[in-house]
Each structure stands twice: as C-alpha cells, then as structure tokens.
C-alpha positions, 0 to 999 in steps of 0.5 A: 915767364920772360927770358933774360940774357946775362953776360959776364963782363970779364970773359963774355960768357952768356946765359939765357934764363927764364925768370919772373920779373921780380927775379930779373935783377938778381944777377947770377955769378959767371960759372964759365969755369975756374980757368977764367975766374978764380972767384965768381964774377957777377954777370950783367943783364943784356938786351936779348931777342924778343919772341915777337915775330911778324910772319907772312908777306908783311903788314905794310906791303899788304896794306894793313892799316889803310882805310878800306875803299869807300869807307 
C-alpha cells in the first residue's frame, strides 16, 4: 500500500499514513493538539519521498543502457 504525507496548513504538523489509492483524498484532521487548534483543521496532501532508490556505483557511470561492443 502506498504512503501519503499530509500537512496542516495552520501549524505545519505532518503525518505519513499507509492508505489505499481510493482513500488518499480523504483528508485527515490535524490532531497536533488543542493548544494549536481549538477546532480540528483539515490537512493537505503533500509530496513525500518515494521508496524507489538506486544503489550501487550508478547506472550512468557503469555504462548501463549503452550498446555492447560489436553489437
């Protein structure tokens, strides 16, 4: 299941939740505390980090995608 990051526009509090794609636009209410919000404020979905990471020496530097000699 994908992870989505939501941020409160009032106080900047962020949470990351695992949700189905059908639930991603159901905005949670900020629960940072009554001191910041007398009433619950809806949060906004933000861009978060992806789980895709290229590791190793690097595809470009290793010549990945170049034609083999003699081909």
